C-alpha positions in Angstrom: 32.3 -30.3 1.6 28.8 -31.6 1.8 26.5 -31.0 -1.0 22.3 -31.1 -1.6 21.8 -33.8 -4.2 18.0 -33.1 -3.7 17.9 -29.3 -4.7 18.5 -28.2 -8.2 19.4 -24.9 -9.7 16.3 -24.8 -12.2 14.0 -25.2 -9.2 11.9 -22.4 -8.9 11.7 -20.4 -5.8 8.4 -20.3 -4.5 6.9 -17.1 -3.7 5.0 -16.7 -0.1 1.2 -15.6 -1.0 0.1 -12.1 0.0 -2.6 -12.0 2.2 -6.2 -11.8 0.8 -7.4 -8.3 1.0 -11.1 -8.8 3.0 -13.5 -7.2 0.8 -15.8 -6.7 3.9 -13.3 -4.7 5.9 -13.0 -1.3 5.9 -9.9 -1.2 3.6 -12.0 -3.7 1.2 -14.7 -1.4 0.6 -12.6 1.9 0.4 -10.9 0.4 -1.9 -14.1 0.0 -4.1 -15.5 3.3 -3.0 -11.9 5.2 -4.4 -12.2 2.9 -7.5 -16.0 4.0 -8.0 -15.3 7.5 -7.4 -12.1 7.5 -10.2 -13.9 6.2 -12.7 -17.0 8.5 -12.5 -14.6 11.6 -13.1 -12.7 9.5 -15.9 -9.9 9.1 -14.5 -8.4 5.5 -15.7 -5.5 4.7 -13.2 -3.6 7.0 -10.6 -0.3 6.3 -9.1 0.6 6.9 -5.0 4.5 7.0 -4.6 6.1 6.4 -1.3 9.2 6.2 0.2 10.5 6.0 3.5 13.8 5.3 5.2 15.3 5.6 9.2 12.0 5.8 11.0 10.3 8.0 9.0 8.8 8.2 5.3 5.3 8.6 3.6 3.4 9.3 0.1 5.6 11.6 -2.1 3.3 12.1 -4.9 -0.3 11.8 -6.7 -0.3 11.2 -10.3 -3.7 10.8 -12.5 -3.8 9.5 -16.0 -6.4 11.2 -17.3 -8.2 12.1 -20.7 -6.8 14.6 -22.7 -7.9 18.2 -21.9 -9.2 16.9 -18.4 -7.7 17.7 -14.7 -7.6 15.8 -11.9 -9.9 17.4 -9.4 -7.6 16.6 -6.0 -10.0 18.7 -3.7 -13.3 16.5 -5.4 -15.1 15.0 -2.2 -15.6 11.2 -1.8 -17.0 9.4 1.4 -14.8 6.8 3.2 -14.9 4.6 6.3 -12.6 4.8 9.2 -12.3 3.2 12.5 -12.3 5.4 15.6 -11.5 4.6 19.0 -12.3 6.0 22.3 -11.3 4.9 25.7 -14.6 4.8 28.1 -15.2 3.4 31.4 -11.9 1.6 31.2 -11.6 0.0 27.8 -11.4 1.1 24.6 -14.1 1.3 22.4 -14.0 1.3 18.7 -16.9 2.8 16.2 -17.0 3.0 12.3 -17.5 6.0 10.8 -18.4 7.3 7.7 -16.3 10.9 6.9 -15.7 13.0 3.7 -12.2 13.9 2.6 -11.0 15.7 -0.7 -9.8 12.5 -3.2 -6.5 13.3 -3.1 -6.4 13.2 0.6 -8.2 9.7 0.6 -6.1 8.1 -2.0 -2.9 9.2 0.1 -4.4 8.0 3.3 -5.9 4.7 1.6 -1.8 4.5 0.4 -0.1 4.6 3.7 -2.9 2.1 5.5 -2.7 -0.7 2.8 1.5 -0.6 2.7 1.0 -0.5 6.6 -1.3 -3.1 6.4 0.9 -5.6 3.9 4.7 -4.3 4.9 4.5 -2.9 8.5 7.5 -1.1 9.7 8.5 -0.6 6.3 10.3 3.2 6.7 12.3 1.6 9.3 16.3 1.0 9.0 17.5 1.2 5.4 13.5 2.0 4.9 11.9 1.2 1.5 9.9 2.8 -1.7 7.0 1.7 -3.8 3.8 2.3 -5.6 0.1 2.1 -4.9 -1.5 1.8 -8.6 -5.5 2.0 -8.8 -6.5 0.3 -12.5 -9.9 1.3 -12.9 -10.0 -0.7 -16.2 -9.0 -3.8 -13.8 -11.0 -2.8 -11.2 -7.9 -3.4 -9.6 -5.0 -1.9 -6.9 -1.7 -3.3 -7.1 1.1 -2.3 -4.6 5.1 -2.2 -6.4 7.2 -2.7 -2.7 11.1 -2.4 -2.5 12.4 -3.2 0.6 16.3 -1.8 1.4 18.6 -3.6 3.8 22.1 -3.1 4.3 23.5 -7.0 3.6 27.1 -8.5 4.7 28.8 -11.3 4.2 31.1 -12.4 6.6 34.3 -15.2 6.3 36.8 -16.2 8.2 39.8 -18.8 7.3 42.0 -20.2 8.8 44.9 -22.3 7.0 
């Protein structure tokens, strides 16, 4: 039997640094627009949950933390940026356009896009689930992601 004398049980495992969201990108600008729209209607926090497996998945629900006596106006419009692609003269052309959608749909779309950006293919195989949390007080969006997988441990012993 061999042992690695350089590794110790008390060494911290270093997690990879997640990619930074370019604030000038479409996702970065839409993040700011959504946080601003949520603050304007008095929402402190919104949690969008998602789940998927076996090649399909998506947003399951949107829950808003609001002051007592107010309700979430899911159909309130918000203007966001998107990229539109067209095929012309033998090449793909992309343009950025603004479009207005109900805020609940905008939150769902943003959650789908950001999870795909960070965890592409998350819905395949055993899948994954998680939450995208808009925290207006912290001016942040937090992605809580759990990936599922099947594990096996083969061992063969010949005596």
